[in-house]
N, C-alpha and C positions, 0 to 999 in steps of 0.2 A: 611349372604349371602353364598350360597354354591358354590362349584368349577365351575359347568357349567355356572352359572350366571356371575361369575367373568371372566371366559374365553370368554363368549359372549361379555361382556362389553369391555374387552381388545381388542378383535377382531374388534368391532365396532369403538373404538377409533383409532385403527391402520388404518382402512379403511377410516375414516374421515380425518385423517392426510394425507394419500396418496392423497385423492381427493383435499384437500385444498392446497397441494403442487403445483398444477397446477396454482394457483393464485400467481401473482408476484406483490405485492403492490408497489415496487420500480423499476419495470421493470425487465425483465429477464436478469440478469447480465451475464448469461452463454451464451446467444446468441449473435452473431455478434462479437465475440472476436477472436483474433488471438493468441493462446497460445504459438506459436513459435516466436512471435515478439521479437526482441532483446531489452534488457533493456538499457535505457539511450543512445540510438543510437546517435552518434556524440559527445559524451562526453569523456573526459579522465578519466578513472576510474581504480584505482589499483585493482588487483585481490582480496586482502583482503577485500576491501570495497564492491566489487561486490559480494563476498561470503556472507557478512553480509546482504546485500540487498536481495539476493536470498533466504537466510535462514529465514530471519525475517521480511521482508517488502512486498514481492511479493503477499502474500495472499490477502491483501487489496489494494495495490497500483500498481497493474499491471494486465495484462490479463492472468497471469500464476497462477491464484488462484488454490490452491489444495482444493478439495471438498471431505472430508470424507463421508462415507455412511450416517451418521446421518444427514447430511445437505440436504438430499433429502426429509425430512419429516417436514411438518409444525407443529408447528410454528417455529421450529429451522431454517428451510430454510429461513423464512422471516427475522429473526434476522441476519443471515449470509448475505443475499442479501442486507439488509439495510446497514450493515457495509462495505461491498465491494463497494456498490454504493457510499456511503459517502467517502470512501477512494479514490476511483478512481476519484471522482469529484474534490477532492482537489489536487491529484497528481497521475498521471498514468505513471509509469516508462516505460510502453510499448509504450507510445505515446510522448515521450520526444521530438522527432524531430518535432512534430506538434506545440509545444509551441513557442511563440515568444521569442526573446532574453531577453526582459525585464521580461517576465514571468519566464523564466529559472533562471534568477538572483534572482527574488523574491522567487522562490521555493527553490533554494539553500540556501538562507538566512533562510527560514523556516526549511529546513532539518537540518541545523546546529543548529538552536535554539532548536527544539524539541528533537533532538537526544542527545544533551548535557544536556538538562534539565531533561531528563527521561520521557517526556510526551508521547513518542512513544516507544514501542507499548502501547496502552491504557490498563488500568487495567482490564477491562472486557474481553479483548482478552487474557491477561496473565492468567486469571483464568483457561482457558482450554488449554493454550499453555505456561506453565511456563518457558520452555526452550528457548522461544523466547525473553526473557528479554535481553536488551543490557547490556553487561558488561561495566565497566568503560573504558576499553581499546577500545571496539567497539564504544562507544560513542565518544571517542577522535578521532578515525579513521574517523568516519562519519563527525565529526565537521571539522577536518583538511582537508579532501577531499572536502567538500562543500565549504569551504573558498577558497581553491586553485582553484577549478573549477570556482567559481565565478570570481576570479581574472583573470584566463585565458580567460574567456569570455569577460570580460571588456577590457583586453589588446588587444584581437583580434579585438574588436569593434574599439578601438582607432587607431589601425594600419590600419584598413580598411577605416576609415573615415579621418585619418590624424589629428584628434583632440585628446587631452588628454582624457583618460578614466574618466568617471564620478565617482566622489567619490573615485578616485584611491588611495588617501592618507588616507581615512577613513576606519578603520577596524570595521567591524560589525560582529555580531555573525554568 
């Protein structure tokens, strides 16, 4: 194959990629978002934990997703949109105040579990973002914060209702 044919083929592939980028199989995760929405509004979050969340979690679990230029081209755009859609559907840190108290407690339990076990961030994400791996210290910070925040929410519930907090003596991950 000669150089002009290779150039034409590459140009055609690029054009097709741009055209296919207008298709959003998981919905356009970039539309209808509020990138300046505060994270975990209404929660008590230490600055070190906030920093970890902002550096390592917001791309998939908030409306503050950073989109490098390569994420504008299909099929990469589809993979990114799938991951962001999936992450936000499980936990959207930008919409924390919209969750019920029970859902917040459940999410904090899950945050503690996946951060401590190393399940988050997922391996396929770490292939392109190796610096986003949680250190052991960050895992412990996330775990400790999630436990403390869950305890605070339960305590607040018991104070408001005049009843003892549910499972207040049971320590969960």
